[in-house]
N, C-alpha and C positions, 0 to 999 in steps of 0.2 A: 425621942430626940426632937428638940425644938427647931423652929425655922432657922434661927441663926446657925445652930450647929449643923443643920442639914446643908446650908449654904457653904459652910466651911468644909464639910465632908465632901460635897460635890467639887469644890475647888481642889481638894486633895486628889480626888479621882481624876479630874481633868488634867492636872499636872502629871500624875503618874502614867496615865494612858496617852499623853500627848494629844489631847483633843480639847475642844472648846467647851465652855460651860453649857452652851445650848446642845452640843452633841452628847454631853453626859446625860442630859434630860431626855434625849432620844433613846438612851440605853438603860437608864435606871430611874427608879422612883422610890420614895419612902412611903410606906403604908403602915400606919400604926407603929411607927418607930423601927420598922424592918426594911432594910434595903432590898429591893426586888429588881430583877432583870426584866425590862419591858421592851427590849429590842427585838429585831427580826430573828427568829429561830431558824427559819428556812435558809438563811444566808450561810449556815454552817453545814449544809448538806442534807441528805435524806435519811441518814442512819440515826437511830436513837443514840448510839454510842457517841457519835460526833457531837450531837447536840448536848448531851449530858456533859461531856468533857469540856465543851465550850462554856456552858453555863457555870460549871464548877470553877473553871479557871478565871473567868471574868468576875464572877461574884466574889470569890475569895480575894482576888487581887484588889478589887474595888473596895471591899469592906475594910481591908487592911490599910489601903491608901487613904481612905476617907475617915479612918479612925472609928469605924462602926464596931470593930473588934479591938480588944486590947490584946495584941499579940496574934496568935493563930486563930484560924476559923475552924469551928467544930464541924464534924461530919453531920451532926443534926441540922445545922443551918443549911448546908449544901443539900442534904437529902430533902429537906422541907421545900426548898426552891425548885428542885428537880420535880418533886411531886406536884407542886403548884402548877407546873407546866404540863402535867399529865405524862411525864416521861419516866416516872419511877417504875422500874421493873425489878422487883425485889430479887429475883433469881439471877439477874445480870448486873445489878448495881455495882457490885465489887469489881467486876470486869470492866465496866464503863469508867469507874473512877481510877482504875489502875492506869488508864491512859494519861492521867495528869500527874502521876508520881514524879516524872522527871522535872517538873516545874515547881515542886514543893518539898519542903522538909516535912515529912510525915512522921508524927509520933503517935503511938498506939495503933490499934487496928479496929476494923469494923465500926460500930457506932461510937466507940470511944476515941476514934482517930481525930487528930487535929492537923490542919494544913497551914504551914507558914510559907508564904511565897518566897521563892528564890529569885535571883537575877534572871534566870531563864524563864521563870513564870511571869515576871514583869514584861519581858520581851514578848512572850507568847500572848499575854493579855493585850498588849498594844496591837499586835497583828490581828487578833480576834475582834478588837474594837473597830479597826479599819474595815474588816470584812463585814461586820454587822452594819456599819454606816454606809456601805456600798462604795468605799474608797479604793 
């Protein structure tokens, strides 16, 4: 993703999460074409489950708002970001991601699942963004 499309993607994220462009940059970065969550994980609590659910919700909502995904976000993308943060617990990953199901239209299961954000997910992502930004 080039600089211009990253700028456009961040503008879409800012609009969707009701935050400023500067605040988007406090929460997300693009590394080698991949959108990454770079905000404060500790803001979401002390449990791994809460952090995984927050990352998954924010990342999928941001990827879809910023047009980083065409349609739904794959489980592989979410799993990779959770792993990048050192939070991937293979034995409990499915339990952790079950917490986000009310916010997404989920198709498939396991590693073949895709997550498309619903209205409730957009609302939850806005709340999580505010929490991550200390608002």
